N, C-alpha and C positions, 0 to 999 in steps of 0.2 A: 440501602447504600451498597455500592459495589466495593468488594474487597479485592485489592490488587495483590496477587501472590507471585507474579513472575517479574523478574527484573531483566532489563537489557542495558548494555553499556553502549553508548553511541560516541563515536569520535566525530567532532565537528570542527569546522575551520575557525580561525581566530575571529573573523568578521561575524560569523554566526554566534559565537560566544558573546561578543560585544552586544549584538542585537538582543540576545536573550537576557543579558544583564540589564539592558535598557528597559525591556518589558517588565522585568522584576522591579525596577525602580518606579514604574508606573503602577505598581501593586497588582500586576497580572500574575496569576498562578501559572508559572512556566510549565510545570508538569502537566497540568490540565490542558494548557495550550498545545503542547506537543502531542498528547493523546488525542485531542480533537483533530489536529492536523493529520495524524496518521489515519484515523478513522475516516476522515473525509477523503483522503487519497485512496484508501482501499475501496470505499464505496464508489468513487468515480471510476476506478479502473477494474471494478469487479468482473466485468465481462471479458476483459483481456486476460484475467488470471485463471479463468475456467478453461481447461483444455477442451478444444473443439474436436468432435469426432471426425476422423478422416473418412472421406467417402471411398468406398471400395468399388472397383469396377471389375467387370468380367474380363479376364485376360484374353479371351478369345474373340472379343467384340471390338478390338482396337480401342479399348478404353472409352467406349461410348455408352455401354449399358451399365447402369449402377446396380449393385447387388443389394 
């Protein structure tokens, strides 16, 4: 079992709060729901989060020859 040791405080809008309370009334674990949503978002945008190496060109080649 995973032990969660870090805590983050999130500010959410009133409508989001109402939605999360509605989920809780349906017996859905809201904390797990939020963790899963964050994990899914990070996985989906993983490629965008990794910095891409910049291509370097030779300054004397009018930026046509890659180093």
